[in-house]
C-alpha positions, 0 to 999 in steps of 0.5 A: 510546552507540548501536551504530549511528549513521548520517547522513542524506544525503536524505529522502524524503517519501511519503503512504501510502494503506492499503486493507484488502482481506480481513479475518479467516483468509485460508485461508493462515495469514495474518490479513488482506491490504491494499493500500498505496499511496504518494504524493508528497503528499495532493493526488495521492491526492484528484485520483485520479493515479497512485501512486508504488508499489501494493503488495499485502500480507498480515499473519500467519504468512506475511507478503509484500508485493509491487509491483502497480502504480501505478494505481487502476482503480475500478468505477463500478457497485460504489464500493468495488470496485478493480483495480490496473494 
């Protein structure tokens, strides 16, 4: 028998998009960083709708995860560049 027993009272399904924004060493001991966006479903991402939440995440020795907004602002001149608000 498992040590933990749970009863599910609700379920949330999200569509998650993870964009790697920094690779290799970051100078603070972390290996890489991602911007992680949570949507209700894939259709919202494809239609450019606001996310439920967008997080900046670093992975490595000093991991962090901070909520940074709900909307991507894409750069018209550089298709891979974006800001989050």
